[in-house]
C-alpha positions as CSV (number, residue, x, y, z in Angstrom):
1,M,0.1,-0.2,0.1
2,E,1.4,3.4,-1.0
3,H,0.8,6.7,0.0
4,P,1.5,10.3,-1.3
5,D,4.8,11.9,-1.6
6,T,6.5,8.9,-3.6
7,P,9.8,10.0,-5.3
8,T,10.5,8.9,-8.9
9,P,11.8,5.6,-8.8
10,R,15.5,5.3,-10.3
11,I,17.9,2.4,-11.2
12,Y,21.7,2.6,-11.5
13,V,22.9,0.8,-14.4
14,A,26.8,0.3,-14.7
15,S,29.4,-1.4,-17.2
16,L,30.5,-4.9,-15.6
17,S,33.8,-4.7,-18.1
18,D,34.8,-1.6,-16.2
19,Y,33.8,-2.9,-13.0
20,N,36.3,-6.2,-13.6
21,A,38.8,-3.7,-14.6
22,G,38.8,-1.8,-11.1
23,R,36.6,1.3,-12.3
24,L,33.2,2.5,-11.7
25,H,31.3,3.5,-14.9
26,G,27.7,3.9,-14.7
27,V,24.7,6.5,-14.7
28,W,21.3,6.5,-12.6
29,I,18.2,6.6,-15.1
30,D,14.2,7.1,-14.3
31,A,12.9,3.6,-14.0
32,D,9.3,5.0,-15.1
33,Q,9.8,4.3,-18.8
34,D,9.4,1.4,-21.1
35,A,12.0,-1.2,-21.9
36,D,13.3,0.1,-25.1
37,D,14.0,3.5,-23.3
38,L,15.7,1.8,-20.6
39,Q,17.9,-0.3,-23.0
40,A,18.5,2.9,-24.9
41,N,20.0,4.7,-21.7
42,T,21.8,1.7,-20.7
43,D,23.5,1.4,-24.3
44,V,24.4,5.3,-24.3
45,M,26.3,4.7,-21.0
46,L,28.1,1.6,-22.4
47,A,28.9,3.5,-25.6
48,A,30.9,6.0,-23.3
49,S,32.9,3.4,-21.7
50,D,36.6,3.2,-22.8
51,E,36.9,-0.2,-21.6
52,P,36.9,-3.2,-24.2
53,G,35.5,-6.4,-23.6
54,P,32.5,-8.9,-24.3
55,S,29.1,-7.7,-24.3
56,T,27.4,-8.2,-20.9
57,D,24.1,-7.8,-19.3
58,W,22.2,-8.1,-15.8
59,R,22.8,-11.9,-15.6
60,D,26.4,-11.4,-15.4
61,A,26.3,-8.9,-12.9
62,A,24.1,-11.2,-10.7
63,D,26.6,-14.1,-11.3
64,L,29.3,-11.6,-10.1
65,Y,27.5,-10.7,-6.9
66,K,26.4,-14.3,-6.2
67,A,29.9,-15.6,-6.5
68,W,31.0,-12.6,-3.7
69,A,27.9,-13.0,-1.4
70,V,28.0,-17.0,-1.0
71,K,31.5,-16.5,0.7
72,Q,30.2,-14.1,3.1
73,E,29.6,-15.0,6.7
74,W,25.7,-13.9,6.4
75,C,25.2,-16.5,3.6
76,A,26.5,-19.3,5.6
77,K,22.9,-20.1,6.4
78,T,19.9,-19.6,4.4
79,F,17.4,-16.9,5.6
80,A,15.2,-19.2,7.1
81,E,17.8,-21.1,8.7
82,R,19.4,-17.9,10.6
83,E,18.6,-17.9,14.2
84,D,19.3,-14.0,14.7
85,V,16.2,-13.5,12.1
86,P,13.0,-13.1,14.2
87,A,9.9,-15.2,13.0
88,W,8.0,-12.3,12.0
89,M,10.3,-11.4,9.3
90,K,10.8,-14.9,8.0
91,S,7.2,-15.3,7.8
92,G,7.1,-12.4,4.9
93,A,5.0,-10.0,6.8
94,P,3.0,-7.5,4.7
95,M,4.0,-3.8,4.6
96,V,2.3,-0.4,4.7
97,R,4.1,2.9,4.0
98,F,3.3,6.2,5.7
99,S,4.4,9.7,4.3
100,R,5.5,12.6,6.2
101,N,1.9,14.1,6.0
102,W,0.9,10.8,8.3
103,L,3.8,11.3,10.4
104,A,2.6,14.9,11.3
105,S,-0.4,13.7,12.8
106,P,0.4,10.2,14.5
107,A,-2.8,10.0,15.7
108,L,-4.2,9.1,12.2
109,I,-1.7,6.4,11.9
110,Q,-2.8,4.8,15.2
111,R,-6.5,5.2,13.7
112,W,-5.6,3.4,10.7
113,I,-4.3,0.7,12.6
114,D,-7.3,0.5,14.9
115,T,-10.1,1.1,12.3
116,Y,-8.9,-0.6,9.3
117,W,-6.0,-3.0,9.7
118,R,-7.5,-4.7,12.7
119,A,-10.8,-4.8,11.2
120,H,-9.9,-6.7,8.0
121,F,-7.0,-8.6,8.8
122,P,-6.0,-11.5,11.3
123,A,-5.1,-10.2,15.1
124,D,-1.9,-12.7,14.7
125,L,-0.8,-10.8,11.6
126,D,2.5,-8.9,11.8
127,L,2.5,-5.7,9.8
128,I,6.0,-3.7,8.9
129,T,5.1,0.0,9.1
130,A,7.6,2.0,6.7
131,Y,8.0,5.5,7.6
132,W,8.8,7.8,4.6
133,G,9.8,11.3,5.8
134,W,11.0,10.5,9.4
135,E,14.1,12.6,8.9
136,K,14.8,15.7,10.8
137,V,14.8,18.2,7.9
138,S,12.4,16.5,5.3
139,T,11.7,13.3,3.4
140,W,15.2,12.1,2.1
141,V,17.2,14.9,3.2
142,T,20.6,13.8,4.6
143,P,22.9,13.7,6.6
144,D,21.1,15.2,9.9
145,Y,18.4,12.5,10.3
146,F,18.2,13.2,14.0
147,P,15.9,14.1,15.9
148,V,13.2,12.1,14.3
149,F,10.3,13.8,13.0
150,P,7.9,14.9,14.3
151,S,9.8,14.6,17.5
152,D,11.7,11.9,19.1
153,E,9.1,11.8,22.1
154,Q,6.1,11.6,19.4
155,F,7.7,8.9,17.4
156,T,8.9,6.8,20.1
157,A,5.4,6.8,21.6
158,L,3.7,5.9,18.1
159,V,6.2,3.0,17.7
160,K,5.5,1.7,21.3
161,A,1.8,2.0,20.9
162,T,1.9,0.4,17.2
163,R,4.3,-2.4,18.4
164,A,1.4,-3.5,20.7
165,E,-0.5,-4.1,17.6
166,K,2.3,-6.3,16.3
167,C,3.7,-3.6,14.1
168,H,7.4,-3.3,13.3
169,A,8.8,0.2,12.4
170,F,10.8,0.4,9.1
171,L,12.9,3.5,8.5
172,W,14.7,4.0,5.1
173,P,17.6,6.4,5.2
174,S,18.5,8.0,1.7
175,G,20.9,5.6,0.5
176,Y,24.2,7.1,-0.3
177,H,23.0,10.5,-1.4
178,Y,24.4,13.5,0.9
179,T,21.8,16.5,0.5
180,R,23.7,19.5,-0.4
181,T,20.9,21.7,-0.7
182,F,17.1,21.7,-0.3
183,G,13.9,23.7,-0.8
184,K,15.0,26.4,-3.2
185,Q,13.6,29.8,-2.6
186,A,12.5,32.5,-4.9
187,D,15.7,34.5,-4.2
188,G,18.0,31.7,-5.0
189,S,18.7,30.7,-1.3
190,F,17.6,27.4,0.2
191,T,15.8,26.2,3.2
192,W,18.6,23.8,4.0
193,D,22.1,24.8,2.7
194,D,24.8,22.1,3.4
195,R,27.4,23.1,1.2
196,E,30.2,24.4,3.3
197,R,30.0,21.3,5.5
198,F,29.9,18.9,2.7
199,D,33.1,20.5,0.8
200,R,34.7,20.6,4.2
201,V,33.8,17.2,5.4
202,A,32.2,14.7,2.9
203,A,33.7,15.8,-0.7
204,P,36.8,13.9,-0.5
205,H,34.8,10.8,-0.1
206,A,32.1,11.5,-2.8
207,V,31.9,10.0,-6.4
208,V,33.4,12.2,-9.2
209,G,33.4,12.7,-12.8
210,P,36.2,12.6,-15.4
211,S,37.2,16.1,-14.9
212,G,37.6,15.3,-11.3
213,A,34.7,17.6,-9.8
214,V,32.2,15.9,-7.4
215,L,29.0,15.0,-9.1
216,S,26.1,16.7,-7.8
217,S,22.8,16.4,-9.5
218,P,19.1,17.8,-8.7
219,R,16.6,15.2,-7.2
220,S,12.8,15.5,-7.4
221,W,12.2,15.3,-3.7
222,L,14.7,18.0,-3.1
223,Q,12.5,20.7,-4.3
224,G,15.0,22.5,-6.4
225,G,18.0,21.4,-4.2
226,E,21.0,18.8,-5.2
227,T,22.5,15.9,-3.7
228,A,25.9,14.3,-4.1
229,T,26.7,10.5,-4.0
230,M,29.2,9.1,-1.5
231,C,31.4,6.2,-2.3
232,P,29.9,3.0,-1.3
233,G,33.1,1.3,-0.1
234,D,35.0,4.3,1.5
235,P,35.6,4.0,4.9
236,W,34.1,7.5,5.8
237,T,30.6,6.1,4.2
238,I,30.9,2.7,6.2
239,D,31.3,4.8,9.5
240,W,28.2,6.9,8.4
241,F,26.0,4.2,7.9
242,N,27.5,2.5,11.1
243,H,26.3,5.8,13.1
244,I,23.1,5.6,11.6
245,A,22.1,2.4,12.4
246,P,22.0,2.4,16.4
247,E,20.6,5.9,15.8
248,I,17.7,4.6,14.2
249,C,17.0,2.0,17.1
250,K,16.6,4.5,19.8
251,P,13.1,5.7,19.0
252,G,12.2,2.4,18.2
253,G,13.1,1.5,14.5
254,E,13.3,-2.2,14.0
255,T,14.3,-2.5,10.3
256,A,15.8,-0.4,8.1
257,A,17.1,0.1,4.5
258,S,20.2,1.6,2.8
259,G,22.7,1.1,-0.1
260,T,24.7,-2.0,-0.1
261,T,28.3,-1.7,0.9
262,V,30.6,-4.1,-0.6
263,E,33.9,-4.8,1.2
264,G,37.1,-4.4,-0.7
265,E,39.8,-2.0,-1.8
266,I,38.2,0.9,-3.9
267,K,40.1,1.1,-7.3
268,G,38.6,4.0,-8.3
269,R,35.7,6.5,-7.6
270,Q,35.0,7.9,-11.0
271,N,31.5,7.7,-12.1
272,T,29.7,9.1,-15.2
């Protein structure tokens, strides 16, 4: 079930030949287009690569990831066999997503659960309650996530009350995105402007283009603002995620999603 404020879906396509050669070469493209347009965008990206090699597709990438994943500790057992995964998560619980508009009035969420969810679904069924817009500033605005919206106290109380109804809070940080600006005003200023801190702290760990300049792009959910992308395997980025995880747990978050960090040396951080 979805609610308003859904960002435009995007996917990342990349050259496997470049990856195998120790380079990152790829591009984010809008996913809400037909298969021919998706393929055309992918072909343009591949044509810009300087790496020769056999033609590859997503199946080769999947094989590459699987070969790495099965060697990791967390793949020693299947998901169903793992003792550290709760039963409700293994059961394939359904999920509902609430936007920031809902979070602004926590009582509305509680009312939906009481009057709709419990009225139409079994009492022993677990529900994953995903919250989009829980971040301090606005939906998917980073890196200052905390205190959560609408306040730590209100959010904690909401999670505690809904947990009694077998609900499990799911928060979704904004992947590897670092928000440089948000909410462009008529005079050209921004309601959130983090460029000075980004340049001072995060820029050395961000993805750059062929010229060496940090890649910064507008995003629909930033209302005229721009975001940069942090290098997934950079120790700074990993530490950033490692800090976010325990902070999410404090107000009651049980599950979270973000980008996937792959272990190993970063051969280069150039992107297109």
